[in-house]
C-alpha positions as CSV (number, residue, x, y, z in Angstrom):
1,M,0.0,0.0,0.0
2,D,2.8,2.4,0.9
3,F,4.5,1.7,-2.4
4,Q,1.3,2.3,-4.4
5,Q,0.7,5.5,-2.5
6,N,4.2,6.7,-3.3
7,E,3.7,5.9,-6.9
8,F,0.5,7.8,-7.0
9,D,2.1,10.7,-5.2
10,R,4.9,10.8,-7.7
11,I,2.5,10.7,-10.7
12,L,0.6,13.7,-9.2
13,F,3.8,15.6,-8.4
14,F,5.3,15.3,-11.8
15,E,2.0,15.9,-13.6
16,H,1.6,19.1,-11.5
17,A,5.3,20.0,-12.2
18,R,4.7,19.5,-16.0
19,K,1.6,21.7,-16.0
20,T,3.2,24.4,-13.9
21,T,6.4,24.6,-16.0
22,E,4.3,24.7,-19.2
23,A,2.4,27.6,-17.8
24,E,5.6,29.3,-16.7
25,Y,7.1,28.8,-20.1
26,A,4.2,30.8,-21.6
27,K,5.2,33.7,-19.4
28,N,9.0,33.4,-19.8
29,P,10.2,31.1,-22.6
30,L,13.9,31.9,-21.8
31,D,14.0,30.5,-18.3
32,A,16.6,27.7,-18.5
33,D,15.8,26.5,-15.0
34,N,12.1,26.2,-15.9
35,L,12.9,24.4,-19.2
36,T,15.1,21.9,-17.3
37,R,12.3,21.3,-14.8
38,W,9.9,20.7,-17.7
39,G,12.2,18.3,-19.4
40,G,12.7,16.4,-16.1
41,A,9.0,16.2,-15.4
42,L,8.3,14.8,-18.9
43,L,11.1,12.2,-18.6
44,E,9.9,11.1,-15.1
45,S,6.2,11.0,-16.2
46,S,7.1,8.9,-19.3
47,Q,7.7,5.8,-17.1
48,F,4.1,5.7,-16.2
49,Q,2.9,5.6,-19.9
50,P,2.5,2.8,-22.5
51,L,5.6,2.3,-24.6
52,P,4.5,4.5,-27.6
53,E,3.6,7.4,-25.3
54,S,6.7,6.8,-23.3
55,K,8.8,7.3,-26.4
56,K,7.0,10.4,-27.4
57,M,7.3,12.0,-23.9
58,T,11.0,11.1,-23.8
59,L,11.5,12.9,-27.1
60,D,9.5,15.9,-25.8
61,A,11.9,15.9,-22.7
62,I,14.9,15.9,-25.0
63,S,13.4,18.8,-26.9
64,K,12.9,20.9,-23.7
65,L,16.3,20.1,-22.4
66,E,17.9,21.1,-25.7
67,E,15.9,24.3,-25.5
68,A,17.2,25.0,-22.0
69,L,20.8,24.6,-23.3
70,S,20.1,27.0,-26.2
71,V,19.4,29.6,-23.5
72,N,22.3,28.5,-21.2
73,P,24.8,26.2,-23.0
74,N,26.8,25.8,-19.8
75,K,24.0,24.6,-17.5
76,H,25.4,21.3,-16.3
77,G,22.2,20.0,-14.8
78,A,20.5,20.3,-18.2
79,L,23.5,18.7,-19.9
80,W,23.4,15.8,-17.5
81,C,19.6,15.2,-17.8
82,L,19.9,15.4,-21.5
83,G,22.5,12.7,-21.6
84,N,20.2,10.5,-19.5
85,A,17.2,11.2,-21.7
86,L,19.2,10.4,-24.8
87,T,20.4,7.1,-23.3
88,S,16.8,6.2,-22.4
89,Q,15.7,7.0,-25.9
90,A,18.5,4.8,-27.3
91,F,17.4,1.8,-25.2
92,L,13.8,2.2,-26.3
93,N,15.0,2.0,-30.0
94,P,15.7,-1.5,-31.3
95,D,17.6,-0.2,-34.3
96,V,21.3,-0.5,-33.4
97,D,22.5,2.3,-35.7
98,E,19.8,4.7,-34.6
99,A,20.5,3.9,-31.0
100,K,24.2,4.5,-31.4
101,V,23.5,8.0,-32.5
102,Y,21.7,8.6,-29.2
103,F,24.4,6.9,-27.2
104,D,27.1,9.0,-28.9
105,K,25.2,12.2,-28.2
106,A,24.6,11.1,-24.6
107,A,28.3,10.6,-24.0
108,V,29.1,14.0,-25.3
109,Y,26.6,15.6,-23.0
110,F,27.8,13.7,-20.0
111,Q,31.3,14.8,-20.7
112,Q,30.2,18.4,-21.1
113,A,28.4,18.2,-17.7
114,I,31.6,16.9,-16.2
115,D,33.6,19.7,-17.8
116,E,31.2,22.3,-16.2
117,D,31.2,20.6,-12.8
118,P,34.3,18.4,-12.5
119,S,33.8,17.5,-8.9
120,N,30.4,15.9,-9.5
121,E,30.9,12.2,-8.9
122,L,27.4,11.3,-10.2
123,Y,28.2,12.9,-13.5
124,R,31.3,10.8,-13.7
125,K,29.4,7.7,-12.8
126,S,26.8,8.4,-15.5
127,L,29.6,8.6,-18.1
128,E,31.2,5.4,-16.9
129,V,27.9,3.5,-17.0
130,A,27.1,5.0,-20.4
131,A,30.3,3.6,-21.9
132,K,28.8,0.1,-21.4
133,A,25.4,0.9,-22.7
134,P,25.8,0.3,-26.4
135,E,27.1,-3.3,-25.9
136,L,24.3,-4.0,-23.5
137,H,21.8,-2.6,-26.0
138,V,23.1,-4.9,-28.8
139,E,22.8,-8.0,-26.7
140,I,19.4,-7.2,-25.4
141,H,17.8,-6.5,-28.7
142,K,19.7,-9.3,-30.5
143,H,17.9,-11.7,-28.2
144,G,14.5,-9.9,-28.5
145,L,14.5,-8.8,-24.9
146,G,14.6,-5.0,-25.1
147,Q,11.0,-4.1,-25.9
148,Q,9.7,-7.0,-23.7
149,A,11.6,-5.7,-20.8
150,V,10.5,-2.1,-21.2
151,E,6.8,-3.1,-21.8
152,A,6.9,-5.5,-18.9
153,A,8.3,-2.8,-16.6
154,G,5.5,-0.2,-17.2
155,P,4.7,1.8,-14.1
156,S,6.7,-0.6,-12.0
157,F,10.0,0.9,-13.1
158,S,10.3,2.6,-9.7
159,A,10.1,-0.7,-7.8
160,G,13.4,-1.8,-9.5
161,I,14.8,1.7,-9.1
162,K,14.3,1.7,-5.3
163,T,16.0,-1.6,-4.8
164,Q,19.0,-0.4,-6.8
165,K,19.2,3.0,-5.2
166,K,22.0,2.2,-2.7
167,K,24.1,0.0,-4.9
168,K,27.7,1.0,-5.6
169,N,28.9,1.7,-9.1
170,S,30.5,-1.7,-9.3
171,D,27.0,-3.2,-9.4
172,M,26.3,-1.3,-12.6
173,K,29.0,-3.1,-14.5
174,Y,26.6,-5.8,-15.7
175,D,28.5,-9.0,-15.0
176,I,25.8,-10.8,-16.9
177,L,25.1,-14.5,-16.3
178,G,22.2,-14.8,-18.7
179,W,19.8,-13.0,-21.0
180,V,17.2,-12.7,-18.3
181,I,19.7,-10.6,-16.3
182,L,20.2,-8.5,-19.5
183,A,16.5,-7.8,-19.6
184,V,16.6,-6.6,-16.0
185,G,19.6,-4.5,-17.0
186,I,17.7,-2.4,-19.5
187,V,15.0,-1.7,-16.8
188,T,17.7,-0.7,-14.3
189,W,19.5,1.6,-16.8
190,V,16.3,3.4,-18.0
191,G,15.3,3.7,-14.4
192,F,18.7,5.1,-13.4
193,A,18.5,7.7,-16.1
194,K,15.1,8.9,-15.1
195,R,16.0,8.8,-11.4
196,T,19.0,11.1,-11.9
197,C,16.8,13.7,-13.6
198,H,14.2,13.2,-10.9
199,H,16.8,14.2,-8.3
200,H,17.8,17.3,-10.3
201,L,14.1,18.2,-10.7
202,L,13.5,17.9,-7.0
203,H,16.5,20.1,-6.3
204,L,15.1,22.8,-8.5
205,H,11.7,22.2,-6.9
206,D,13.2,23.0,-3.5
207,K,14.5,26.3,-4.8
208,R,11.2,27.3,-6.4
209,S,8.5,26.7,-3.7
210,Y,5.6,27.3,-6.1
211,L,6.1,23.8,-7.4
212,I,5.1,22.3,-4.0
């Protein structure tokens, strides 16, 4: 019951954040913080949607984060979230060549985030994990597990996320013993990407009390 209530609360919070940031955008389209919040809210909300809608919302999140960077190219939080969003989009795409384009872009944005905030260990961890993502993607989709894993996850992404929350970076290295574990890996990665933007969005939420 507690888990279900937490899920419901998160859905409400990010739906409210999405609507609030959309309204704020109409008043000030050049607010990079607001655009980052909007992109983060879209990315977080996408995990509660069916696969086609999840893909669309992830693309919308990418668009908003790119817009934030057009206003402030050095905003490391937006760079970081965009790298995560692009990686999520790559895993949702079964085409290896198309996914590689997303992975390559994600790595660039992760590195740029590190360049802007060199002491941020989470940014460095994101880049390290991202380096293993293309190989994982190939193996998952080669064995037909990618879409099955994502579709099976649905709104329950957060259950897997919470169990992984305290794990060390070494646990993200995917010492895979079988294809079933690979399928779990895709869910863990996509959840990791969304969770990191979730944390950044909550940080901005604390700074702007009107989102409460």
